[in-house]
Steps between C-alpha positions, in 0.01 A plus 500: 500500500448200269548147644786442260677820609455415867644161443803645318566754766472236765717266307774779451498576864528128582790441267702784668429352843580151388828619353594665830409182692692269274807712547485446865460120490765276662561131486265272704594366844367203678309532835561260789368143434143468613405266795470145356380256774362196305218467757433866544242729352655768284827348615446535873362240735351758748296658220287189455291585802474872437200634326549665150454850656779442756766443249728744310572468120768646293299671223611633164345820370413474129629153502446450124704822414823318489805511279469115487190570275662787304300778666644845462543696813443188717421464872656151527797306365371141519218298342212377715690174545818683593313722749327199665827300508654780694228525768235730363159381606271762378490670152335827416367478133334757273256356255374686188319436180751595237264734300421700809860581583604855430788353290392145384737240378486528117563135433203373699114512465314758678319235717811340628505478875849594614722554803639844430562825686250721336703546180488160341729612209808518740448153643239235522440140582189294434301456814448126437876463428592665829253312710614172332854569607382562865293173491812312381697637795230400743501147349859468594456662842204327672554663841489867395208748530511805271289815446421690185396870554338633190469847361224381267346663186321195356175310587456225748419271207834582338677406821301186539593389147871570556507315831335197337718505180820533705413211724513711815128491575497189720751657742313828555385564857134588558441740789207682637586869595541546876523123592806365678784387280627143513856406588753449228505133597129473435531675161778268393316190616193608282742603218322845483827691500420812297340795653374773258441854606361748247420869491232440241228227443557381862224264619396402151649151559556326836875525456510851356540682828437882525841629600394791715229316688759244602812727527618859530806651358744782558565774250657388171581837329850569641811660334725483796513298822370792704176483308419146617264506796316250732147628472200343330475579126229263371278270705421501872747457789277227636560282197709194572779540249756779469685601181808707575587666177880555495604611148601837345411642162705802374405516217511123464636211713877449505750284688639806670153589632450138611841510679371796698164352592590132552812541701570524876492693714216676313277191436545347851425837669204559281349163584569555866347847497196379309434210726515736796234712338290192424504359857752229406334350193727385232495602138383187313626622149828684493488626141821603328662567169808299405438269800849346482668823596536604862346332801137440425531113496677505838242741650217275396675204638553688829122586519410127464754406772348760750 
């Protein structure tokens, strides 16, 4: 089958899925206000003395795929600023070169480096623009530590350039795989407040950390809550960080699916069950779609208070 025909077939299927998803959309809601102690770390005084790997972070799956950026079939409602303002502290980002997307954005050059969810034609944001927005938020919130978890399809050089051009580079945290993590307080004092985990090009820069040498994750391909498990998907159980994937795709994300996955009693019971399987370890990254819906923010807060 020709490349063009494959792209058209993929695009047709995607349009149908997007139309179904848009029909199910409901107005946004606000999660509980995040912790906001002025002397705390990530809003909580007690977290200042906890190492990075002993803290839980509310995490947005496909954080760039948001109706705020006019993505079709989005996974989120708010911009990066809106997500961070409402307590999100880790962003999952997909990075593509436009011309290598199955459905590229027609109005942009093929070498444009974009935040998009595979099909850049249905939604995209310049990587530099997105990182600059995150940098501006960090400027205004000097006591916050965040994580970027990358599904990456570009070179380390491309990432380096984007980090520099956005102004985020000075805040990137350098870390050697397998060494102890500092406390949030130490990271804030050094103003190295951005951890970058990547599935590709990890180790090519001191700040570009190989995700599945540092972390392990649970399965991410789930159509119903019963498909979500606690077992290791990628990485090794001995890695220090845990990514609890807690989102549903059937055939795309929707607020209805997010309500099912994010809400108690399901979410609280899943976290409790997984922790029992893991010998009491906490999930560091609780990863959800439409984070404002359900109880994800409250469950992350409870983990940090335990």
